N, C-alpha and C positions, 0 to 999 in steps of 0.2 A: 246037324241041327234041322229038326223039323220046323219050318219056318209057318207051314199052316197051322201047327197045332199051336204054335205060341200066338199067331195072331186071335186064336178063338180065346186063348187066355185072356187075352188082353181086353178083346170085347166082354167078356165076364166080367174082367176087373170093373169096367167103364160103367157095366149095370149095376155092381156092387157099389159105385162111388155115393158116399153119403150124401151127397148133394152135387145135381149136375143141372143143366138146365132145364131139363126135360120133367124132372123131379116134381113131383105134385107139392111136397111139402118145402120148398125153397121160395122165398120171399123173393120179391122183385128187387130189391137192396141188394140181397146177397148174390143174385143171379147176373148184377152189373159187376161184382167184384170177382168173378171168375174167367179166365178164359178157358176157349174150346182146346179139350183134351188131344195131344198128338201122340201118337206112338214113337217110341224110340228104341231103338235097338243097339246095345252095344256091348260087346265081347261077352255075350251071353247074358247081358242083365237086360230088364227088360224094367220101362218105368213111363209113367206119363209124366210133363212138366208140372213141378211141384209150387204153389203157391200158398203164401198164407195171408192171411186179412189183418192189417193193422187195428189195432183198439179191440179185438178181441178179448173176451175175459180169460182171465187166467185162473180162475178157481177149477172149470173142468177144462180136461185137455180137449183139445179140437184137432181132430183129424184133418193131415195135411194133404197125405198120399199115401202111396205103397210103392216098396221096391220088391222086385220080385226077381230070382233068376230063375232061367229056363231049365236049370238041374234041379231046380226044386219038385222034387215028388210028392209033396205034401204029406210027406211021412214023417214028419218031426224031426229029420235026420239033419237039417241045416239051420244054422242059427245065425241071425242078423245082428252086425256092429254096426253102430253111426258115430263118427269120429268128425273133427272139424270145427267150425264157430258155432258157438251156443250149443254143443251137442250135449246133450244131459242136463243142462241148466234151460236152456229153451224148448230145443226139440227132444223128444224120445220117440225110439223105435220099439215095435213089437219083435222080439228075437225072434218070434215063432215064425209071423208072415210078412215080416218086412213092413209092416203099416207104420206112419211116422206122424206125430203129434206135435201140437205146438201148447205150452202149457203156462208161457207167460205173457203178457200183454205187448204188443209189438208198436212201434212209432215207424212209420215211413220216412218222415222228414227226417228222424236222426239216424235208421239205416235200412236203405232200401233193400239191400239183398244180404243172404249169408250164403256163404261155400261152405260145403259138407262133404265127405269122403264115406262109403257104405263098402262093407265086405262079407261075405257071405262063407262061412266055415262050417267043416264037417264036425258034427258035435261028439263021435266017435274017434275021431283023429287028430282033431283041433285043428285041420290043414284046412288053407282057403282051398274052396273050390272054384272060387272066380278071383281074378284080380281085383285089387281095390281100384274102385272108380269115384270120382270127384263130379259133384252135382250141385246145381244152385236152387236155392228156395227164395224167390221173388216175395217181397211185402207188396200186397197189394194196396191202393189208397182208399180210403173212406173220406168224406166231405168232413173234415175235424177242422177246420179253419176259417175264420172269417175274413171276408176282406177287409182293406185296411187304405187310408188317404194319407200317405206318408208326408206328402208335400204342404200340407194345408199350414194355416189358413190361406185361402185364396182370395186373389185381389186383382183385378181386371178390370182396364178402362178401355171404353170404346166410344168414338164420335157419336155425338148427336145426332139423331136424320140419317142415320146409317140405313142401306137398303135390308129389307128383308134376307134373312139367309148369310149375314156378315159375320164371319167368323168372329167371336169375342176371345176365347180363350179354351184350354183342353185341360180335363181334370182326368187324372189317372190313380186307380185304386189299384193293390198288390192282394196274391192271394198264396198262401206259403202249401197250398194241397199241388199234386201232381196235376202240371197241365196236359200231360201226353196221354193220360189215362181217365177216361173216364168226363162227367162236367164239373166234377169238384172245384176247379180252378176256372171255368168260363165263366165269365160277368158278363152282366147285364144293365147298363146304366138307363137310369130313367129320372124324369123331372119331379120333385115332390113340390116344390114352390118356386113359381118365377112364370108360369103361365099368366097372361097369353103374350108377353113380352119376348119370351126366351124359350130356346129349344135346344136339347141335348142327342147327339146321336148316341145309339144304344149301345153300340159296339167300340166307338174309340173316344167316348167322353167329349166331343167337341161341342161347346157350348156356342148357338148361334143366335143372330137378331131373328125373332118372329115377327117384328113389327116396326115400324119407325117411331123413334119416340124425341119428345122436346127436352133439353136439358132444361129450358126454363120452365117447366111443368113439374118435372121430378128430375133430381141429378143423381139419385143414389137406389140403388135396387139389390135385394138380398136375395140370393137364387140358391135353392138346396138341391143338390144332386143325390140320389142314392145308386150305390153299386152293390148287386146281388150276384152271387153265384149261382152254379147248377144252371145258369141260363135262366134264372127266374122261376124255376121250377118250384113246387110245395116242399117243404122241409130245406130250403137253401138259407145261407145265412147272407146277411147284409150289413152294410155300411152306409152312413151320409157325411157329406161334405158342405160347406155354407163357401159360397163364393160371393163376394162381395164387387158388384161391378159399378162401374163410375162412368158417367156420361161426359165426355170431355165437349168444352163447348164449340161451336163453329159459328161464323158471323153469317148469322141467318136471322138477324133483326134490325132492321134500320133505325137511326136515332129518331128519337121524337120528341119535340118542344112540349114541356106541357101546358103552357101558354102561347097563345097566339098574337098577344098584345103586351109588349112591356112600355112602362112608362118610366123616363128619367130627366134630369135636369143637371144643367151645368152653367157655372157664373161665367159671365162675360171676361171676370178677372182671371179666370185658370189659365195658367200657363200651359204650352204645348206638352204632352205625356201626360196630364190629368187623367185618372181614371174616372170614368162617365159610370159605368157600372157594369153588372154581369150578367150574361144570360147562361141557359144550361140544357142541354137536351139529353134527354133520356134515353139509355140504350141497355136493354135486357141483357146483351150479351157481356163478357166478361175480358181482361186482360187485352190484347191488344186487338181482340174484335170489337171492342167497346170504344178504341180509339178515334178521336174525329177531329176535323180541322174545321174552324168558323171561317166564315166570309163575308163582305159586305157587298152588295150588289148595289148599283145603280152609282148616281151622282155624288152621292154624300161620301161614298169612299175616298174624297180630296179632304174633307172636313175631319172625317172619323176614320179610325181603325180598330180592328179587332184581332187580338192576337189568344192563343189556346195554351191553358194551363193543363200541360201534360199530366199532372199529378190529380188534379181533380176534374180534368175534362170540363172546365168550365171556358166560357169565351168573354174575355176581357175587354170591352169596349172603352178606347183609350182616346183623347182629343189629338187630332194631328195637324190643326189648324187652327188659331186662336180665333173664337167667334165674336159676333159684333151685336149686341142687342138692338140696337136702333139699327144694321141693316137687315138681319133677319133674325127672328125671334123664336122660331120652332123649325125642327128638321124632323124627317120621318124616314128610317133606314131601313131596309131589310135583310137582314141576317140569317145565312144558310149554314147548317151542318152536315158535314159530310163525312161519312165513313171512310177512316186514313187505309184500310185493309179490307177489301171487298173480295168475296168467295164468288166466283163466277158459276158455279152449281147452282148458286140461288139468286142471278141477278132475274130471272123470268118473274120472281115473284115482286119484283116493283123497283124503282130507284131507293137506293140506300142515301137517303137526304130528306132535310126538312126544312123548311123555312118558317119566319117569324117576323113579325113587324116591332121595331123599337123607335118610340115618338121620345123626342131629346127636346125638350125646352129649354130657353136661353133665359137665363137669370140676369136682369139689370144691376147694375155695380156702377157706384161714382167711379170714373176714369179718370185719370189725368189727363191734361191736356195731349194733344197730339201736335206734332208738326209736320208739315205738309212735305218736309225733306229729312231723312235721318242723319244727310250730311249736305254741307251748303260748300260751295265752292264761290270765292269773291276775289276780285283783286282791285289793286289800287296802285297808281303811280307812286314813286319813292319822293317825287316832288311836291305830293299834295302837301298842301298846308294844313294847319291844325284846324280840326274840325270838318274836313271832307267827308262825304259819304261813302262809306264802303259798301253796304248791302243791307239786305232787310231780312229777317226769319218772321216766319208766320207759324201760329198753333193757335188751334181752336179746342175747345171743350166737346168732346163727341157727344156728351149726354145731353137729353132733350131740354134741359133747361139753358145750355150755351153759356154757363158763365165765364164772364171776362177773365182775361190772363194778365200775369204780369211776367215781364223779362227781366233777366239779369244775367251777367257774366259772371262765371266763376272758375275754379281751378287756377290759383295763380296771381297774386296780387300784382305782380309786375306786368300783366297782361290789361289790368284794370287803367294801369298810367298810360297805356297806348292806344285804347280803344275804351269806348261808353257806349252804352246801348238805350234806347230808351225805352223804360220801363211798358209804355201802352201800346206803341205800336211795333215794336222791335227794329228799329232802325239803329245800325251799327255805324259810329263815326269816330275818327280818329282824334287823339288829344294832343298829339306833336305829330311831326314830320318824321317820316321814316326812312331809313337807309336801308338799303336792298343789300351793300354790302356788310352790314352787320348781321342782317337777319333777312333771307328771303322770303321764309314763309313763317305765319304764326297762325297756330293751333288754339283756338279758343273754344270754351263749352259754354252755351248758351241755354237757361231753364227757362221753364215757363211753367207758373204755378197759377192755380185757381184763387182767384181773389177770395173766394169765400171758404174755401177748405186749403189752406198750406200746407197741409199733406200731400196734396195730390202734385206732384212736380214730374217733369218730364225733361229730359236733356235731348241735346242736338250738338253735333259737332260743326264747329266754322272754320273752314281751310282759307285764310287769308293770304296770297301771294302778291309779293311787292315788285311791282313791275320795274325793271331796269331803265333809267337815262343815263345817254353820255354826260354824266358828271367827274369823271377820273379822267384826267390825261394819262398818257402811255409814260412808261419809265423803265429805265434800265433793271431789269431783273437781281442785279447782283452789283458787288463794285468792281470795275475791271483793273485789274493791273496790268497797264501795259508799258513796253519796253519796246526802245528802237535803239540800235546799234551804231556808234560814230560812224563805221564804216557802210552803213547802209544805203542802198542804191534807191533810184528814182524808181514807184511802181513797185515796192516790196509790202505785201500783207504785213501789217504787225498785228492785229485785233480784229476778230469776229464778235458782233455785238447783236444781240436781240431786243427784245421789249415785252413787257405784259402791261396787263389793263386789268383793273379790279371791275370795270363794268362788265358787264354780260351782252354779247352781241348777238343777236339771232343768225345773222348770217355769217359769224365767225369773224374775229379780228384779223383784220390787215392794217401794218404799219410802215409808212414811207419814212425812209430817213435821208437827212440832207444837213450839210454844214449852215451855222448862221450865216447871215446875209453879210456880217461885218468881217468875217473872217474867211470868205470864199475866194477872194482875189488874193489876199498875202498869207493864206495859211500855207503851212510846210505840209500839209496832209490834205488827203480827199477821202471824200466818203461813197463807196459803191450801194447803191441798193440791190440787192438779190430778187426783190419781189416774193420773196417767201419767208418775210416777217424778219429776215437778217440783214446785216449788211457788213461790209468788210471795209476796215482804214487802211489806207495804202498810203506810203510816204509820195510825197510830190516832188523830193530834191533828192539829190544824192550827198550822202556827207553831213555829221551833225559833231557840233564840237561841245563837250560840257563845260570847258573854261567859259564859253560865252553863255549858253543857258542849258541848267540840267534839266528844268522840267517843262514840259508844254501843256496848255490847258485848252482842248479842244472842244468847243461849243457844237452839240448835236442836236438838231430837231427833230424830234418823232412826231410824226400825224397819224391819227388814228380814225378809220372810217364810222364812227359815230354820226348822231344827226342831234343836234351840229356838230361836226368836227372838233376835236381837241387836240392840240399841240403843247408840245412841253420842251424845253432846252434843258439838256442833261451834259453836265463837263466830264470828258473823260482827260484823265491825267496820264501823260506819256512820258517816261523817263528814260534819259538818254544815258546808255551803257556803255564802259569800255571792252569791248569784245574782240574776240580773236576770230577764229573761223566758225567757232560754236559759240553762240552766247551762253554767258555764265551768269544763270540768271540770279543766283543766291549773292554774286558778288553785286549784281545791281539793286538788288533790294539793299544790301549793306550800304551802298554808296547812297541810296536815295534816304535812309532812314537816318545818315548823318547829316546830310542835306537839309532834311526838315528838321533836325535838332540845331542847325546852325551852328556845327562844330566841323573841323578838319581831321585828317587821320591823325595829324601830331597831338592836336587839342584831346583827342579821343585815347592816343597811347599814354599820354600824361594823365589824364583823368583815370585810368585804369592802373598806373604807376603807385598813384597816392593811395589808391582803395588796397592795393596789396600792401604797401607798407602800414595802414591803419591796422589790417588784419594781423599781422606780424606782430606789430605791439601789444595787440591784445589779448593774442595768445599767452606773450610773454607775461602779460600781467596774471594771468589767469594760473600761469605755472607757478608764477613766484609765490602767489597766495596759496596755492594746494603744498608746496613745499615748507611754507610758516607753518600750515595746519597740522603738517604731519609730524608725530612725537619722535623726540631723539631717541627714546627707549622703545621703540617699535620692535627692535629684534629680541629684548627682554621682556618686552610685555606677551610676544608669542613663547617663551619658555612659561611665563608664569603662568598662563592660561592652560598650558597641557599641564601643570601641576595641581590646579586647582581644585580642592574638594568641597562638592556641595552639602551645604546641610539644609533641612527642610524645616528648621525649629524655626517658626514664625513667633512662636510665644503664643498668650491668651489675649491678647488685643488689650484693649484699654480698660475693659474691668477686670483684666487678669492683675492683680497688683501683688501677688506670689510668685509671679514665673522669672520676674527680673526686678532687681533692686535697683530701683533706678535713684535712689537716694543715692547711690556710690557716684553717682554723675556729678551730683549736685554739691558734694563736700568739698572743702579746700584742701584736704589733706590727699586727695587724688586729682585734682587740678594740676594744669601743667606748670611748671614752675618758669614765672615769667622772669623772663632777663630784662636787666637795665638796659635804657636805650644809649648806644654810644653817643658820644659827643660828636654830632656832625659838622660843627667848626671846625676840628682837626682836619679833619678829611676832606673836606667839602669840595677844595681844588682837585684834590686828585680822584674824587667819584665822579666828576663831572665830566674827567676826562674819560675815565673808563666806563662812565655810561653810555657814551659814543661807540664805544667799541664790543659793546656787550653780547655776546652769543654762546652757543653750547659749548665751546671750547675756553671760555673765558675763565679765569680763577673765580670772580664774583660768582657766576653762575654755580662753578663746582661747589663753592662755598656754602652757597643758599641750597644746593640738594643736600648737602652733608649735615646741613644743619636741622634740614627738614625730615630727613631720616633717624636722626638720633633723637628728634624729639617722638617720631613714633612708637622708636623701640623702645624708649622709658616713659610712655604715656600708659599709666595703669588702668585707662578708661577705653581703651581699643577693644574690640569683640574679641573673644577667645579664640579666633583661627585666622586664617591668613586672609589679608585685605588687601586691595587695592587703592594706595595714596595718589591723588593728584593735586597738583599745586598749579598754580599761575604764577608765572615768573615776569614780572613787567620791568625788570633790569633793577639798576639801581636807582633811577628816578633823579628828581631833580637836584640840585645843589641844596636846594631847601633841607630835602630828606621829608619825613613824615611830618605834617602839622598836628597829627591826632594826637591827643592825650590819652585815649582808651587803653592803648598797652602799655604807656609810663607807668613807673613805681615813684614818680615824683610829682610833686602838684606843680600848679600854674606858679605857686610863689617860688618854688627853687630854679624855676626856668628863667634866663634871660634871653630875650629878643632884640638885642642891640645888634647883632649881626646882619639883621635884615636891610639895615640902614646901608651896607656893603653891597648890597644886591644891584643897584642901580636904579635907575626910573622907574622901572617897571614894577618892583614893588616899594615903590615910595609911600603908596596908602596903605600898605599892608603894614609896613613896618611904623607907620602913624597910629596905626589902630591899636596895635601891641604894646607899642611903648607910651600911649596915653592910659591903655588899661592897665599896664604895670604901675604907672603914676598913681591911678586913683587907689591901687591896694595899699601904696605905702602911704 
């Protein structure tokens, strides 16, 4: 292959290129869209790098480049064929000279390059003269896309008073053009609105502070940023974005009182905790930067206090100690407001606090009387007679007019019976002697009232202590049960005793024990004082006999240490017991009880036996009565109860006259047949004897029951269901039988009462009455 000739051919093709950088007819824009041609040789093919420019018109084919085989003699014997992506539709080739044209509009953003294949064949033989070769046509970019801000809208916050150059935020735009070719995608940022407060870096889009700004002057700014491609050259596309920049607050302002002097007033009757007034210091900052605390300076801080309302940032002045118009009528306090959170960066600008003066006037009020003391302590001896002085309370009117006061005792009517008070001078005296042992303290409430204004009342507590005197002698704390055995030996301890005293001893009680003087020499017992408020009772001889003396009464004298000392004689009862080696206390108590009752053992046994006999007799009577009450037909009744059928037909009541014909019960045809009375004269003697032996098994009783059952069975007036018939059998009665004529079919005219004369003297008066009655009828 002749390479020198081939190189000459390429140079010729370059000169024939329709638009090269050196061509006079190429515009500056088109010049930027082409790369420098590079000579390439492959398998006999010679071609330059091929580029197609996007956005070219599709009406007229545009030359792209030329393929040429080094075997081409330019005699028209070779034919060039183009295949691959877009061959025939987008790209065409001149088969005679190998020139390639694009006939459609290209878009680099959709497809940046095309891969094609070229082949040269002999027209005569239709055989390839060169192997098929693959090449690429690149689509050159043009500036056909505008920059875009995709993350908008933008909002940024920066602290106020930030120094110049402080970064606020960064905005970034995008461009769809090729960043690797030309300047189509090279953006340049500029500030359209926002000077002189902000600036923007041209290449990065970083927005910075251009000066210090005060939020209290303006707290929000709108900044407009422009992004332009082609590095801002003529014909470049651009886009804008709006950035809202807020200034956040910092504590750069101290609190300020709008008033340098405040006037307030408070009544002297106002209780502690009353709100006197409010003050307020203004702060241009917001949030916690405006939070402040209030303080009171000077001596007035013990009378007034100030607290901070965290919601309103007000200082509330409250009364810390009650004021008195007559003592001090005007207060002047200095209040101070200090920022709660201070920024050290702004300390050089001055203290973050402010002060003001508050003048408070005390208003006069009609006050109630005031006692010299809130609580009075007084003492009085319990031996004091009625009318004794206890003490004096004093109260005065604190107002300027000094109104007189009147005293009285309240809270408890019973206290008035013990104490009275002079309503003019407050002197308290007793109304009766006091007893410390009943009550050692008395608590009373005294009131003082203005005479001109009874509504003004004050109270004071008076505590009265009743002082003790030695007016109670000592005594045994309990009843002692003391026993001594018959076989006791001399010097044996049989009882330990102590004493109590109702009096109150300041030095403590101390008791002395001894025997009464009359029993000291002839007593069978001795007393030993233990010097610890106890004493021991010891036997003074050996052996005791119950038959001789069952009880011993030992008088013991107890002396206290009061002033003056008091004594008392307490008797100790000692019981003699029949003991073995160990004392049987129960037996001793039992014997003592019998002895106290004046009964011997035999007498007690007899009494118990009588009580037992009476108890047995009483139980027997109760058993007999229970047996009589028991029905002889109890077993039959249980059988009847098991077969009873219950009917709930109660009829229609008093107004229901059709439910049951009650006239059937009143007619003589259904009444029971009355049997004639038997003559009692013929059977009187036999019935009398039988009546003494009547019982459930007697013939009379059985006859009575049979007659009653027969009457019930034949009685048509009984209810139409099973019923239980009960009868009270009282026996055969007396020999006279029944004197009633209610059940008799015979009249008194036919009845003879002559037999009454045979009944004896007990019926003499009755016989005379009926005999005389009979004579009158005749």
